[in-house]
C-alpha positions as CSV (number, residue, x, y, z in Angstrom):
1,M,73.3,117.3,100.4
2,K,73.3,113.7,101.7
3,L,73.7,110.9,99.2
4,L,73.3,107.3,100.2
5,R,72.6,103.8,99.0
6,V,69.8,101.7,100.3
7,G,68.7,98.1,99.9
8,P,70.2,94.6,100.3
9,A,73.9,94.2,100.0
10,G,74.8,94.0,96.3
11,G,71.4,95.4,95.4
12,E,71.5,99.0,96.7
13,R,69.8,101.8,94.9
14,P,71.0,105.4,95.0
15,A,69.1,107.9,97.1
16,L,69.1,111.4,98.5
17,L,68.1,112.4,102.0
18,D,66.9,116.0,102.2
19,A,67.0,118.4,105.2
20,A,63.4,117.5,106.2
21,G,64.3,113.8,106.3
22,R,62.6,112.8,103.1
23,L,64.2,110.1,101.0
24,Y,64.3,110.4,97.2
25,D,65.0,107.8,94.6
26,L,67.9,108.6,92.3
27,S,67.6,105.6,90.0
28,G,66.3,107.7,87.2
29,L,69.5,109.7,87.2
30,T,72.2,107.0,87.9
31,D,72.6,103.3,88.4
32,D,74.7,103.9,91.5
33,I,76.8,106.3,93.5
34,D,80.2,105.5,92.3
35,G,83.3,107.0,90.8
36,A,81.7,107.5,87.4
37,F,78.7,109.3,88.9
38,L,80.9,111.6,90.9
39,A,83.3,112.4,88.1
40,S,80.5,113.2,85.6
41,G,78.8,115.8,87.7
42,G,76.3,113.5,89.3
43,P,75.8,115.6,92.4
44,E,75.1,118.7,90.3
45,R,72.4,116.8,88.3
46,V,70.8,115.6,91.6
47,R,70.6,119.2,92.9
48,A,69.1,120.4,89.6
49,A,66.5,117.6,89.6
50,L,65.6,118.2,93.2
51,A,65.1,121.9,92.6
52,V,62.5,121.3,89.9
53,G,60.7,118.5,91.8
54,R,61.8,115.7,89.4
55,L,62.9,113.2,92.1
56,P,60.3,110.6,93.2
57,V,60.0,110.0,97.0
58,L,61.3,106.7,98.2
59,D,59.8,104.8,101.1
60,G,62.9,103.9,103.2
61,E,61.0,102.1,106.0
62,G,63.0,99.0,106.9
63,L,65.6,99.5,104.2
64,R,69.2,98.6,105.0
65,I,71.7,101.5,104.4
66,G,74.7,100.5,102.4
67,A,78.1,102.2,102.1
68,P,77.4,105.6,100.4
69,V,80.0,104.9,97.7
70,A,79.9,101.7,95.6
71,R,83.2,99.8,95.9
72,P,86.0,102.3,96.1
73,G,89.0,101.7,93.9
74,K,91.2,102.1,96.9
75,V,91.0,103.1,100.6
76,V,94.0,105.2,101.6
77,C,94.6,105.5,105.3
78,I,96.6,107.9,107.4
79,G,98.1,106.6,110.6
80,L,99.0,108.5,113.8
81,N,97.4,111.7,112.6
82,Y,96.3,112.9,116.0
83,R,98.9,113.9,118.6
84,D,97.0,112.3,121.5
85,H,96.6,109.0,119.6
86,A,100.3,108.9,118.8
87,A,101.1,109.6,122.4
88,E,98.8,106.9,123.8
89,T,100.4,104.3,121.5
90,G,103.9,105.3,122.4
91,A,104.7,106.5,118.8
92,A,106.6,109.6,117.8
93,V,104.6,112.4,116.2
94,P,105.2,111.9,112.5
95,S,106.9,114.6,110.5
96,R,105.2,113.3,107.3
97,P,101.9,111.5,106.9
98,V,102.0,107.8,107.7
99,V,100.3,106.2,104.7
100,F,99.0,102.7,104.2
101,L,96.3,101.1,102.0
102,K,93.3,99.1,103.1
103,D,91.6,96.5,101.0
104,P,88.5,98.2,99.5
105,W,86.6,95.0,99.9
106,T,86.6,95.8,103.7
107,V,84.0,98.5,103.0
108,V,80.5,97.6,104.3
109,G,77.4,99.5,105.3
110,P,77.4,101.7,108.5
111,N,75.2,99.3,110.5
112,D,76.3,96.0,109.1
113,P,77.7,93.4,111.4
114,V,81.5,93.4,111.7
115,L,83.3,90.0,111.9
116,I,86.0,89.4,114.4
117,P,88.6,87.3,112.6
118,R,89.4,83.8,113.6
119,G,92.3,83.7,116.0
120,S,91.8,87.4,116.9
121,T,92.5,88.6,120.5
122,R,93.0,92.3,119.8
123,T,90.2,93.6,117.5
124,D,90.1,97.4,118.1
125,W,88.0,100.4,117.1
126,E,88.9,103.7,115.3
127,V,86.4,106.4,114.5
128,E,87.6,108.5,111.5
129,L,86.6,111.3,109.1
130,A,86.6,109.9,105.5
131,V,87.2,112.0,102.5
132,V,85.7,110.8,99.2
133,I,87.4,111.9,96.0
134,G,85.2,113.2,93.2
135,R,87.7,114.2,90.5
136,T,91.1,112.8,89.5
137,A,93.9,114.3,91.6
138,R,97.4,114.0,90.3
139,Y,100.2,116.3,91.4
140,L,98.0,119.0,92.8
141,D,99.9,122.3,92.9
142,S,99.0,123.1,96.5
143,P,96.7,122.1,99.3
144,A,94.4,125.0,98.2
145,R,93.5,122.9,95.2
146,A,92.2,120.0,97.3
147,A,88.7,121.4,97.5
148,E,88.3,121.0,93.7
149,V,88.6,117.2,93.9
150,I,86.7,116.4,97.1
151,A,83.2,115.0,96.5
152,G,82.3,114.9,100.2
153,Y,82.8,113.4,103.6
154,A,81.5,110.4,105.6
155,I,82.1,108.5,108.8
156,S,84.6,105.7,108.5
157,H,85.3,103.0,111.1
158,D,88.9,101.8,110.6
159,V,88.5,98.5,112.5
160,S,92.0,97.0,113.3
161,E,93.3,93.8,114.7
162,R,96.4,94.8,116.6
163,E,98.2,91.5,116.9
164,F,97.9,90.9,113.1
165,Q,98.9,94.6,112.5
166,F,102.0,94.7,114.6
167,D,103.2,91.2,115.4
168,Y,102.6,89.2,112.2
169,S,104.1,91.5,109.5
170,G,106.4,94.5,109.0
171,Q,103.4,96.1,107.2
172,W,100.1,97.0,108.8
173,D,97.9,95.4,106.1
174,L,97.1,92.1,107.8
175,G,95.5,93.9,110.8
176,K,93.7,96.4,108.7
177,S,92.2,94.5,105.8
178,C,90.2,91.7,107.4
179,E,86.7,91.1,106.2
180,T,84.1,93.8,107.0
181,F,86.8,96.0,108.7
182,N,85.6,99.3,107.2
183,P,82.0,100.3,107.8
184,L,81.4,103.6,105.9
185,G,78.5,106.0,105.9
186,P,75.5,106.4,106.5
187,W,75.8,109.3,104.0
188,L,78.2,111.0,101.6
189,V,77.8,114.6,102.7
190,T,78.8,117.1,100.0
191,P,81.2,119.9,100.9
192,E,78.6,122.7,101.1
193,D,77.2,121.0,104.1
194,V,80.6,120.6,105.8
195,P,82.0,124.1,105.5
196,D,85.0,123.3,107.8
197,P,86.1,119.7,107.9
198,Q,88.6,120.7,110.7
199,A,85.8,121.5,113.1
200,L,84.0,118.2,113.5
201,A,83.6,116.3,116.8
202,L,84.2,112.5,116.6
203,R,82.9,110.1,119.2
204,L,82.8,106.4,119.6
205,S,81.3,104.2,122.4
206,V,81.4,100.5,123.1
207,D,78.3,99.1,124.8
208,G,77.4,102.6,125.8
209,V,80.7,103.5,127.3
210,L,82.4,106.5,125.7
211,R,85.8,105.5,124.4
212,Q,86.8,108.2,121.9
213,D,85.9,111.9,122.1
214,G,88.0,114.0,119.8
215,S,87.9,116.7,117.1
216,T,89.3,117.0,113.6
217,K,90.8,120.3,114.7
218,D,93.5,118.2,116.4
219,M,94.7,116.6,113.2
220,I,98.4,116.9,112.7
221,F,97.9,117.1,108.9
222,D,94.6,118.6,107.8
223,V,92.4,117.5,105.0
224,P,93.6,119.8,102.2
225,Y,97.2,118.9,103.1
226,L,96.5,115.2,103.0
227,V,94.8,115.3,99.6
228,W,97.6,117.4,98.2
229,Y,100.3,115.2,99.7
230,L,98.8,111.9,98.5
231,S,98.4,113.3,95.0
232,Q,102.2,113.7,94.8
233,Y,102.6,109.9,95.1
234,L,99.3,108.3,94.2
235,V,96.8,109.1,91.5
236,L,93.5,109.6,93.4
237,H,90.5,108.6,91.3
238,P,86.8,109.4,91.7
239,G,85.3,107.2,94.4
240,D,88.5,106.6,96.3
241,V,88.3,107.0,100.0
242,I,90.8,108.6,102.4
243,N,90.6,107.6,106.1
244,T,92.2,110.6,107.9
245,G,93.2,109.1,111.2
246,T,91.7,108.6,114.7
247,P,91.9,110.5,118.0
248,A,92.9,108.9,121.3
249,G,90.8,106.3,123.1
250,V,91.5,103.1,121.3
251,A,92.0,99.9,123.2
252,L,95.6,99.7,122.1
253,G,96.4,102.8,124.1
254,R,94.5,101.7,127.2
255,P,95.9,98.6,128.8
256,D,93.0,98.3,131.2
257,T,90.4,98.4,128.4
258,P,89.2,95.2,126.8
259,Y,89.3,94.6,123.1
260,L,86.2,93.8,121.2
261,R,84.4,90.5,121.6
262,P,81.4,88.9,119.8
263,G,78.2,90.7,120.9
264,D,79.8,94.1,121.6
265,T,78.0,97.0,120.0
266,V,80.0,100.0,118.8
267,E,78.4,103.4,118.0
268,L,80.1,106.2,116.1
269,T,79.1,109.8,115.5
270,V,80.7,112.7,113.6
271,D,79.2,116.1,113.5
272,S,77.1,116.7,110.4
273,L,77.9,113.2,109.1
274,G,75.4,111.1,111.0
275,R,75.8,107.9,113.1
276,Q,76.9,104.3,112.7
277,S,76.2,101.3,114.9
278,Q,77.7,97.8,114.5
279,T,77.4,94.6,116.5
280,F,80.5,92.5,116.4
281,A,80.3,88.7,115.6
282,A,82.7,85.8,115.3
283,A,83.8,85.1,111.8
């Protein structure tokens, strides 16, 4: 099942995209796709309403697609979670997940413009699998319990400014939390349509040139482990997002590859999760 939010920024309405490409309005079931909706069995209510034909068709022609989850409480990110990415950046393969937080206000729609910060010279790209939490996760007993708290999956673009990230602070936050630095979507795809999150191809191109071409099978720490691990230290709430890391191919790891500039267009795809496209602009 593909859940999404369509309409102008700040005025999105909840919707469902079915397998035939028809769009349905969920406004009669919920005000939004958010943590409260996910925690209260919202996806199950949507399935039941669809099965009995209770959902009105929505004309999506020309409608903007917003982030599929309304303002997450937090965006938790995993760094260096692919061996090839760690190698290209000169970092050691981590023995434990590298965890940092990203300002949830960075989350924007999958095709919204992304702003290159003022003073930036090293704005970089990162295609990632995002995990969206659907139930509170606190001290899970084992990675096997992770499936019980996952609402679904989405494409996440963890845009990064490398000079801000590495040179301006001992933490990564400055280079990760700039305005618009986390396009998300187009859909929240529920787990039954992603039977194996460790078998998804991820690709990213800049102005038509393929830069990243990886697979989630190459993660150092897989999705169940990450959800379990994070629950030992953070309380994960419904609507929270976990960015699970990026494969090799970022500009940081390729000295001969230019960083992003205004006018550049970045396209991202992840198997089963759709496609994003952003044009970068000066802040």
